[in-house]
C-alpha positions in Angstrom: -120.9 -75.8 -84.3 -118.5 -73.4 -84.0 -115.7 -73.9 -86.4 -113.1 -71.4 -84.7 -112.5 -71.0 -81.1 -113.2 -67.7 -79.2 -112.2 -68.8 -75.7 -109.8 -71.7 -75.1 -108.6 -73.1 -71.9 -104.8 -74.5 -71.6 -104.4 -76.6 -68.9 -100.6 -77.0 -67.4 -98.0 -75.0 -65.8 -94.7 -75.0 -68.0 -92.8 -73.7 -71.2 -95.2 -75.8 -73.6 -98.0 -74.4 -72.1 -96.5 -70.8 -72.2 -95.6 -71.3 -76.1 -99.1 -72.8 -76.6 -100.9 -69.8 -74.9 -98.8 -67.6 -77.0 -99.7 -69.0 -79.9 -103.8 -69.3 -79.2 -103.3 -65.5 -78.3 -102.3 -64.6 -81.7 -105.1 -66.4 -83.4 -107.3 -63.7 -84.8 -110.4 -65.8 -83.9 -109.4 -66.4 -80.0 -110.5 -63.4 -78.0 -109.8 -65.0 -74.7 -107.1 -67.2 -73.1 -107.6 -68.8 -70.1 -104.9 -71.1 -68.2 -105.0 -73.3 -65.3 -102.7 -73.0 -63.2 -100.4 -71.4 -65.6 -97.3 -69.4 -64.6 -96.0 -65.7 -64.3 -95.3 -65.7 -67.9 -98.7 -67.3 -69.0 -100.4 -64.7 -67.0 -99.0 -62.1 -69.6 -101.4 -63.7 -72.5 -104.0 -65.5 -70.0 -106.3 -65.3 -67.2 -105.0 -67.7 -64.7 -107.3 -69.9 -62.3 -106.3 -71.7 -59.4 -107.2 -75.3 -60.4 -105.2 -78.7 -59.8 -104.3 -80.1 -63.5 -104.7 -83.4 -62.1 -108.3 -83.2 -60.9 -110.6 -84.3 -63.7 -113.8 -82.8 -62.3 -112.4 -79.5 -61.3 -110.9 -79.1 -64.8 -114.2 -79.9 -66.3 -116.1 -77.7 -63.8 -114.1 -74.8 -64.8 -114.1 -75.5 -68.3 -118.0 -75.6 -67.9 -118.1 -72.4 -65.9 -116.0 -70.3 -68.3 -117.9 -71.7 -71.5 -114.8 -71.9 -73.4 -115.1 -73.6 -76.6 -111.9 -75.7 -76.5 -109.9 -77.1 -74.3 -106.1 -78.1 -74.5 -104.3 -80.5 -72.2 -100.8 -79.7 -72.1 -99.1 -82.1 -69.8 -98.7 -86.2 -70.3 -100.1 -86.9 -66.5 -103.6 -85.1 -66.7 -104.1 -87.0 -70.0 -103.0 -90.4 -68.5 -105.3 -89.6 -65.6 -108.2 -89.0 -67.6 -108.7 -85.2 -67.8 -109.6 -85.0 -71.4 -112.6 -87.7 -70.7 -114.1 -85.7 -67.8 -114.3 -82.4 -70.1 -115.7 -84.4 -73.4 -118.5 -85.8 -71.1 -119.5 -82.2 -70.5 -119.8 -81.8 -74.1 -116.8 -79.6 -74.5 -114.4 -79.7 -77.4 -111.0 -81.1 -76.0 -107.6 -81.3 -78.0 -106.0 -84.2 -75.9 -106.3 -88.0 -75.9 -108.6 -90.0 -73.6 -107.2 -92.1 -70.7 -107.4 -95.3 -73.0 -105.7 -93.8 -75.8 -102.9 -91.6 -73.8 -101.8 -95.3 -72.9 -99.5 -94.6 -76.0 -97.3 -92.7 -73.4 -98.5 -93.9 -70.3 -97.2 -97.4 -71.0 -94.1 -98.2 -73.0 -94.9 -101.7 -73.5 -98.3 -100.7 -74.4 -97.0 -98.5 -77.3 -94.6 -101.1 -78.3 -97.5 -103.5 -78.7 -99.4 -101.0 -80.9 -96.4 -100.4 -83.1 -95.6 -104.1 -83.6 -99.7 -104.4 -84.4 -99.6 -101.5 -86.5 -96.1 -102.1 -88.8 -94.6 -99.2 -87.6 -90.8 -98.9 -88.0 -89.2 -98.9 -84.5 -86.6 -100.8 -82.4 -86.5 -104.3 -81.0 -87.8 -104.8 -77.8 -88.3 -106.7 -74.6 -90.6 -105.8 -71.8 -89.0 -106.9 -68.7 -90.8 -107.5 -65.1 -87.6 -108.9 -63.2 -84.0 -108.7 -62.8 -83.2 -111.9 -64.7 -85.4 -110.9 -67.7 -83.3 -107.6 -67.8 -80.2 -109.3 -67.8 -81.4 -111.6 -70.8 -82.7 -108.5 -73.0 -79.2 -106.6 -72.2 -77.3 -109.6 -73.3 -79.8 -109.9 -76.2 -79.5 -106.7 -77.7 -75.7 -105.7 -76.5 -74.1 -102.1 -75.9 -75.1 -99.4 -76.4 -78.0 -100.4 -73.8 -81.3 -98.6 -73.8 -83.5 -99.1 -70.6 -86.8 -97.4 -70.3 -89.0 -97.3 -67.8 -92.7 -98.4 -68.7 -94.1 -96.0 -66.7 -94.3 -91.9 -67.2 -91.1 -90.4 -66.0 -91.2 -86.7 -66.7 -88.7 -87.3 -69.8 -86.2 -88.9 -67.5 -87.0 -92.4 -67.4 -84.5 -93.4 -70.1 -81.1 -94.4 -69.6 -78.8 -95.1 -72.8 -75.3 -96.4 -71.9 -72.5 -98.5 -72.4 -72.1 -99.1 -68.8 -74.1 -102.4 -68.0 -73.9 -101.7 -64.3 -75.6 -98.2 -65.0 -78.2 -100.2 -67.1 -78.9 -102.6 -64.2 -79.3 -100.0 -61.8 -81.5 -98.0 -63.2 -83.7 -101.0 -64.3 -83.7 -102.0 -60.6 -84.8 -98.8 -59.4 -87.9 -98.9 -61.9 -88.5 -102.4 -61.0 -88.4 -101.6 -57.5 -91.5 -99.5 -57.9 -94.9 -101.2 -57.4 -96.1 -102.8 -60.5 -92.7 -101.7 -61.5 -91.7 -102.9 -65.6 -89.1 -101.8 -67.9 -88.9 -101.9 -71.7 -84.8 -102.8 -73.2 -84.5 -102.0 -76.4 -81.9 -102.1 -79.2 -79.9 -98.9 -79.4 -81.0 -96.7 -82.7 -77.7 -95.2 -84.3 -78.8 -91.6 -86.0 -79.9 -88.4 -85.1 -83.0 -87.9 -83.2 -85.9 -85.5 -84.7 -89.4 -84.6 -83.1 -92.3 -84.7 -85.4 -95.6 -83.7 -83.8 -98.8 -84.6 -85.8 -102.3 -83.3 -85.1 -104.9 -86.3 -85.3 -108.6 -86.2 -84.7 -108.9 -90.0 -84.7 -108.5 -90.6 -88.5 -107.2 -87.7 -90.1 -103.5 -86.4 -89.4 -101.4 -83.3 -90.2 -97.8 -83.1 -89.5 -96.1 -79.9 -88.0 -92.7 -79.3 -89.3 -90.1 -81.3 -87.6 -87.7 -80.1 -84.8 -84.6 -81.3 -83.2 -84.5 -81.4 -79.1 -81.2 -81.7 -77.2 -81.8 -83.8 -74.2 -78.5 -84.2 -72.5 -77.7 -81.5 -69.8 -74.3 -81.0 -71.1 -72.5 -79.8 -74.4 -72.0 -82.5 -77.0 -74.3 -84.5 -75.3 -73.4 -85.5 -72.6 -74.4 -86.3 -68.9 -77.6 -87.6 -67.8 -81.2 -87.1 -69.6 -83.4 -84.0 -68.8 -86.7 -82.9 -70.2 -85.0 -80.9 -72.9 -82.1 -78.4 -73.0 -83.0 -76.6 -76.4 -84.4 -77.1 -79.7 -84.7 -75.8 -83.0 -86.4 -75.7 -86.5 -86.0 -76.4 -89.7 -83.4 -79.2 -89.9 -81.9 -78.5 -93.1 -80.2 -81.9 -93.1 -83.0 -84.0 -92.6 -84.7 -85.4 -96.1 -87.2 -82.8 -97.2 -90.1 -85.2 -97.0 -89.9 -86.7 -93.7 -93.1 -85.1 -92.2 -94.8 -86.6 -95.1 -93.0 -90.2 -94.5 -93.9 -90.1 -90.8 -97.6 -89.6 -91.5 -97.4 -92.7 -94.2 -95.6 -94.9 -92.1 -96.2 -94.3 -88.3 -99.1 -91.9 -87.8 -101.6 -93.0 -90.2 -100.9 -97.0 -89.0 -101.2 -95.9 -85.6 -104.4 -94.5 -86.1 -105.9 -97.2 -87.6 -104.6 -99.4 -85.1 -105.9 -97.2 -82.3 -109.3 -97.1 -84.1 -109.6 -100.8 -84.3 -108.9 -101.4 -80.7 -111.9 -98.9 -80.1 -109.6 -96.2 -78.5 -109.4 -93.5 -81.3 -106.6 -91.1 -80.9 -107.2 -87.5 -80.8 -104.6 -84.9 -79.9 -101.0 -84.6 -80.6 -99.1 -87.6 -81.3 -95.5 -86.9 -80.7 -93.0 -89.2 -82.8 -89.5 -89.2 -81.7 -87.3 -90.6 -84.2 -84.0 -91.9 -84.6 -82.8 -91.4 -88.6 -81.0 -94.5 -88.8 -79.0 -95.8 -92.0 -82.0 -98.1 -92.5 -84.6 -95.0 -92.6 -86.6 -93.2 -89.9 -87.5 -95.4 -87.0 -89.7 -94.8 -83.6 -87.9 -94.1 -80.5 -91.1 -93.3 -78.9 -94.3 -92.2 -78.8 -95.5 -89.1 -76.5 -99.4 -87.9 -76.4 -98.9 -84.4 -76.1 -96.8 -81.8 -77.7 -93.0 -81.8 -76.5 -91.1 -79.2 -74.6 -88.9 -77.3 -75.7 -89.2 -79.2 -79.0 -92.7 -77.5 -80.0 -91.9 -74.0 -79.0 -89.6 -73.0 -82.0 -92.4 -75.2 -84.3 -95.0 -72.8 -82.9 -92.5 -69.9 -83.5 -93.0 -70.3 -87.5 -96.3 -71.4 -87.5 -98.3 -69.4 -90.1 -101.7 -71.0 -89.5 -103.9 -70.3 -86.9 -103.6 -72.6 -84.0 -106.8 -72.6 -82.3 -108.8 -73.2 -85.3 -106.5 -76.5 -86.2 -106.8 -77.8 -82.7 -110.3 -77.1 -82.7 -111.0 -79.2 -85.8 -108.7 -81.8 -84.7 -111.2 -82.1 -81.1 -114.5 -81.8 -83.3 -113.2 -84.7 -85.7 -113.3 -82.8 -88.8 -109.5 -82.0 -89.3 -110.1 -82.6 -93.0 -112.1 -79.8 -93.4 -109.4 -77.3 -92.6 -106.3 -76.3 -94.4 -103.0 -78.4 -93.5 -100.8 -76.5 -91.6 -98.3 -73.5 -93.2 -95.2 -72.3 -91.9 -93.2 -69.2 -92.4 -89.9 -69.0 -93.7 -87.0 -68.7 -91.5 -85.9 -70.4 -88.6 -86.4 -70.7 -84.8 -84.2 -71.5 -82.1 -85.2 -72.2 -78.2 -82.5 -72.3 -75.5 -83.5 -73.4 -72.0 -82.1 -72.1 -68.6 -82.1 -74.5 -66.2 -81.7 -74.4 -62.2 -78.9 -75.2 -60.1 -79.0 -79.1 -59.4 -81.1 -80.1 -62.4 -81.8 -82.6 -63.5 -81.0 -84.8 -60.5 -82.5 -81.9 -58.2 -83.6 -78.4 -58.4 -82.8 -75.3 -56.9 -86.0 -73.1 -55.7 -86.7 -69.4 -54.8 -83.3 -67.8 -56.5 -84.0 -64.5 -57.9 -83.9 -63.9 -61.6 -83.0 -60.9 -63.3 -83.1 -59.7 -67.0 -86.1 -61.5 -68.4 -87.6 -58.0 -69.3 -84.4 -56.9 -71.2 -84.3 -60.4 -73.0 -87.6 -60.3 -74.0 -87.2 -56.6 -75.4 -84.8 -58.0 -78.1 -86.0 -58.0 -81.5 -87.7 -61.6 -82.3 -87.6 -63.2 -79.0 -90.1 -64.4 -76.6 -88.8 -65.4 -73.0 -90.9 -68.8 -72.4 -91.7 -69.4 -68.4 -91.4 -73.4 -67.7 -90.3 -73.1 -63.9 -91.1 -69.9 -62.3 -93.0 -68.1 -59.6 -93.5 -65.0 -58.1 -92.5 -63.9 -54.4 -93.4 -60.6 -53.6 -92.4 -58.1 -56.7 -89.5 -61.0 -57.5 -89.6 -63.3 -60.1 -87.8 -66.3 -58.7 -86.9 -70.0 -59.8 -89.5 -72.7 -59.2 -88.4 -75.7 -60.8 -85.5 -77.7 -63.1 -86.0 -76.0 -66.4 -86.6 -72.4 -65.3 -87.2 -70.3 -68.7 -86.6 -70.8 -72.4 -85.3 -68.1 -74.7 -86.8 -68.4 -77.9 -85.9 -66.2 -81.1 -86.9 -66.1 -84.5 -84.4 -65.4 -87.6 -83.8 -65.5 -91.2 -82.2 -68.6 -90.7 -80.9 -71.1 -88.3 -77.6 -69.2 -87.3 -79.4 -65.9 -87.2 -81.9 -67.2 -84.7 -79.3 -68.8 -82.8 -77.4 -66.0 -82.4 -80.6 -63.6 -81.4 -81.5 -66.5 -78.7 -77.9 -66.8 -77.3 -77.4 -62.8 -77.1 -80.9 -62.6 -75.6 -80.1 -65.6 -73.2 -77.0 -63.6 -72.0 -79.1 -61.0 -70.5 -81.0 -63.4 -67.9 -79.0 -64.3 -64.6 -79.8 -66.1 -61.4 -78.0 -68.3 -59.0 -76.7 -71.7 -60.5 -78.0 -71.1 -64.0 -77.0 -73.9 -66.6 -77.6 -73.9 -69.9 -75.9 -75.5 -73.1 -73.8 -73.4 -75.4 -74.4 -75.7 -78.6 -78.2 -75.7 -79.1 -78.8 -75.8 -82.9 -75.1 -75.4 -83.5 -73.7 -77.4 -86.9 -72.3 -80.1 -87.1 -73.5 -80.6 -83.3 -77.1 -80.5 -83.5 -77.0 -83.4 -86.4 -75.4 -86.1 -84.1 -77.3 -85.5 -80.9 -78.4 -88.6 -79.9 -76.3 -90.7 -82.4 -73.6 -92.1 -80.1 -73.1 -92.8 -76.3 -69.6 -93.7 -76.3 -68.4 -90.7 -74.3 -71.4 -90.3 -72.5 
């Protein structure tokens, strides 16, 4: 059994996958990085393959034909569809949960049930299948109202509002879909933090915490997005936060998933609110978050390929816990016109090369395409400008200076990513949203 991967296949098309591909390409043991289908940015560090990431047989066939040592499935949708299962059935190590374990993200109701059984601190919640049940739940919890689509919604299935009509309208939209359900929760008051745990079914290591900025506009205003920026480290968070999350959240969850016969292998993404009563879980995801993992990977000192392969092979305890460099990293997302309600495609992007040439900066591609010899927009979140620096203010200044060099029609970005104290209170209040 190989303990370090020579060849790795990354599945996905977005910024998370680009950041993973960059980190894997920097692992001394990794000599080949492949991506399917990838994007124009990933092409600079990996060989691209035109394979549908949602096709489990096609992904498994590609992994076998390439003879890779490790497959890393980036997005949630292929995991929920069972892509990791198909790869494992071919005897290939894969970092990502089975279809059954991916229900931790695929169904909010299932996730809540696991948390309850495992004794994980989280918000009170009710699963609703009718408008009347939603009305009763809203009455029970009161404002601010939190309404979540039970199914996958690309990071945009949650409404947090003081407007009851808005909450009801979102619930009605979710319930209108076949088999639609919503989860109505109590509001958790406190800054939001992302903690990623690398898991092998029984053992888990936590990565350095980060903060993601979900709302489209400065000050945490406007609709939810997939994420408009992120940073690490969080000087204002408790020093032992990662250890607390491992003890109170991750290990009990792994034990409960194992008890159910669906061991969790992959990244358990714990979205937290740091409330007055202590950290409480807002949600689980079953993959690295985007863009919040981008700065975390930028300061990771350990070889990523070795870590993920050990998790995939069930021997995480045999490798050292991940180590991180000093300093800080900040990612600023550049979104297209109309995002998050829609997105403008085909707009010409300029300045990426100039930005990438800045010291300590990577330009991470999320929604880009090539049209002839031009780089153009191809999604809602188009690029992320990631910078490392001596501390958060230094990294932030570098990221924004580089972001200033990139232009395309309708470009949207927040100006307050990692700015104190705004970064601390992101997600803590919805009174003015």
